[in-house]
N, C-alpha and C positions, 0 to 999 in steps of 0.2 A: 513764517508764522503758520501754525497748524489751523485746521478748520475749526477745531474746538475752541482755540483761543480767539480766533476771529469771530466766532459766534458769541462768545462772552463779551467781546468789545462791542459788537453790533447791538447786542441786547442792552448793554449799559447805555449806549448812545440813544437808543430808542426810548428807554425809560426817561432819560434826561430831556429828550425832545418832547415827549408826551407831557411831562410836568410843566415845561416851559409853555407849551401850547395851552394847557389848562389854565395857567396863571395869566398869560398875556392875551389869549384869544377868546376862549370860551370854556366854561366849566364842564361842558359835555365831553371835552377831550379826556376827562378822567376815565372814561370807558376804554379809551385806547390804552391807558396804563393798566387797566384791569385785564384787557386782552393779552398784553405782553406778559403780565405776571402769570396768567392762566396757562399760556403757551409754555413758559419756562417750567411751570410746575408739572405739566403733563410730559414735557420732554425729559425731565429728571427720572420719570418712571419708565417711559417707553423707549427713550433714546431717539425718537423721531422728531425732527424739527425741519419744516420746509425751508427755513433760511439756510440751513446747512447744505441742502441740495443746491440752492442757488449759489452759495459761496464756492462750492466745489466745481459746479459746471461752468459758471460764468467767469469766476475769478481764478480757478485752478488751484485752490487750496487743497492740501493733502491732510489726511488724518494723522494723528500722533503715531498710530501704528505704521502707516505707510512711510512716514518720515524716519521712524526707527529702523525699518527694514531696508530703506535705501541708504542709510548711513549718513544722512545729512543732519 
């Protein structure tokens, strides 16, 4: 799995988690959902997302480009 796909999966999970927390725990968790959406929005323009750095360094995911160049 590439870092880009892992990031998409992680973002989807975080949105679902934040909605569940909002519903079951406290309405204030809606701000967590807003933060995730704002981060995804800025990432679409800048290409920068802190979660990608963590996914690459901690879990060893490679980008689509790196995978294509390695032939895997």
